[in-house]
Every structure is written in structure tokens, then in C-alpha cells.
C-alpha atoms as one frame of an Amber mdcrd trajectory, in Angstrom:
protein
 -39.003  21.027 103.823 -35.416  22.256 103.745 -33.036  22.261 100.775 -29.301
  22.560 101.428 -27.283  23.822  98.434 -23.553  23.105  98.424 -21.199  26.003
  97.674 -20.229  24.282  94.420 -23.872  23.976  93.351 -24.556  27.652  94.061
 -21.419  28.720  92.156 -22.324  26.594  89.128 -25.940  27.762  89.203 -24.745
  31.394  89.215 -22.317  30.644  86.367 -25.107  29.180  84.241 -27.988  31.495
  85.148 -26.355  34.641  86.573 -25.979  35.905  90.118 -29.533  37.260  90.141
 -31.040  33.773  89.668 -32.114  33.402  93.291 -35.757  32.280  92.992 -36.336
  28.610  92.171 -39.269  26.235  92.169 -38.830  22.523  92.873 -41.248  20.533
  90.723 -41.969  16.908  90.083 -42.076  17.399  86.319 -44.395  14.863  84.684
 -44.385  16.396  81.198 -43.819  13.586  78.705 -43.710  10.943  81.454 -47.148
   9.484  80.743 -48.475   9.505  84.302 -48.670  11.956  87.185 -46.803   9.578
  89.514 -43.898   9.173  87.076 -41.890  12.343  87.085 -38.478  13.915  87.162
 -37.332  16.256  89.939 -36.524  19.598  88.326 -35.722  23.110  89.490 -37.296
  25.940  87.520 -35.853  29.434  87.727 -39.023  31.534  88.071 -39.851  35.239
  88.224 -42.388  34.694  90.985 -44.076  31.785  92.742 -47.640  30.774  91.964
 -50.242  31.898  94.539 -50.638  28.378  95.960 -46.884  27.630  96.206 -45.256
  27.343  99.618 -41.736  28.403 100.465 -39.211  25.780 101.525 -36.329  26.537
 103.828 -33.060  26.919 101.958 -29.593  28.362 102.154 -28.431  30.709  99.443
 -31.518  30.701  97.202 -35.277  31.105  97.535 -37.114  27.828  96.865 -40.838
  27.313  96.310 -42.857  24.135  95.834 -46.443  23.190  95.068 -47.982  21.598
  98.184 -49.048  18.515  96.191 -45.428  17.914  95.086 -44.065  17.768  98.656
 -45.105  14.139  99.053 -42.558  13.069  96.416 -39.612  14.351  98.470 -38.013
  13.795 101.872 -38.098  16.592 104.430 -34.394  17.481 104.053 -32.773  17.542
 100.603 -29.282  18.342  99.349 -28.258  19.800  96.000 -24.615  19.304  95.051
 -22.644  19.839  91.868 -20.699  16.973  90.290 -17.991  18.671  88.188 -16.780
  15.385  86.695 -20.228  14.953  85.100 -21.067  18.662  84.781 -24.363  17.899
  86.516 -26.308  18.596  89.682 -27.365  15.903  92.151 -30.498  15.907  94.318
 -30.359  13.585  97.330 -31.490  13.075 100.905 -30.186  10.843 103.672 -32.539
   8.122 102.416 -32.079   8.234  98.652 -30.603   9.773  95.540 -33.368  11.351
  93.482 -31.168  12.078  90.475 -27.533  12.565  89.502 -28.697  14.573  86.490
 -30.904  17.212  88.107 -32.316  19.613  85.533 -32.303  23.344  86.195 -34.405
  25.259  83.685 -34.998  28.961  83.144 -38.758  29.517  83.219 -38.637  33.282
  83.783 -39.735  34.045  80.224 -42.078  31.104  79.567 -45.538  30.363  80.862
 -45.952  27.176  82.886
């Protein structure tokens, strides 16, 4: 898996979370969704990956993912920033996952 971050997305991420926010985890967040196959793509800013996480290729930031979450995503993803909506977009050549991608700081909370 490879995740390409646009320059605008990296700048906005650094504005919101600081320039040291370089370790992220892509999750298929099912909390509150009612079922494990209904979820929302989300990036968590984490202090360290879990032991079973695998590292995805990426430009600009370190990205980790649980192996069981890989099946929800295409092999190559793009994260861009939409300034007119003040939101991030996660897409691939085949689909748009979300125009309202959540980025959450999980460095001080237990998952």
C-alpha cells in the first residue's frame, strides 16, 4: 500500500498538529457504526504503531495500518486538502473514500 500526501495536505496537517506529527495510522474506524464492515476511514496521529501494524509506503509522513484493515482500501491512495471546505480528502484512482477525512490525535489516549 502507498499513500501519496499532497503538499497542501501536509502543510495543513502540520498547521493543525505541529511539524512533529509525522507518525499516522490509517484505520477503518467502526466505533459507533454498528458493524465491523461499516466504518469511516480515519487517520490517527499515534506515538508508536501497535506490534502487529505494518508500515505503508508514503511521502512526507510515516503511515501504519492494521493488516486486517488493508482490504478496505485500494493499493494506492491520495490524501489532499480541500481549502474551500477546510477538510481532507482520501481517494484512489477507483473511488473517493471521503471528502471529510478525519485526522485525530491519539498520542495521549489509549486505543
